[in-house]
Phi, psi and omega in degrees: 000129181258140178252133178256176183297324178295321179294320178297318179296322179291319178296319179297320179295315179297324181274357182056048178242131178270121179240121178297154182304321183290339179271341182297324179295318178295319178294330177301312180295317181296314179294325178295317178296320179297314181293324177295321177297320179293323177294326176295322178296324180292341180282344181291144177272110181251018179295127178084002179266123181282143178295146180241143173259346181208160178287329181256131179287120180204161175243142182280142176292140181239144176263163176293138181268084180233148179274130178213151177266002179092342180052038178224033181299323179297318180295321180291316182289342178297330180275349184282143177297328180210140178224153179212124176057036178083012180232164173289137175253126182235153180291150180289131182245350181242134179256000000 
C-alpha cells in the first residue's frame, strides 16, 4: 500500500500534529515501508498458534477476592483533626 503526501497531511491533521511540508515527503516513504511490513506479517500462517501474553509462559499470582475494610480505621482516624463514631468529622459547608 502506497501512501501519498495528501494522506500524510490528513493523518497529521487527524492526529493534530503539525508537520512541515519538507518533512511530509520523508514521512510518506516511512509510512509506506511500515504498511508494507504489516502486509508481510499478514502473509504468515498463524493457524494453530495460540495467542501469547508474554514471551515466557507464566501465571500471575492471584490474591483472594474478599471484601475487607483494612481493619485499621483507628490508625487512619488518628491522623484526622476530628473524628466522630469512627468517621471523619468535617465542618458544615452547606446551609
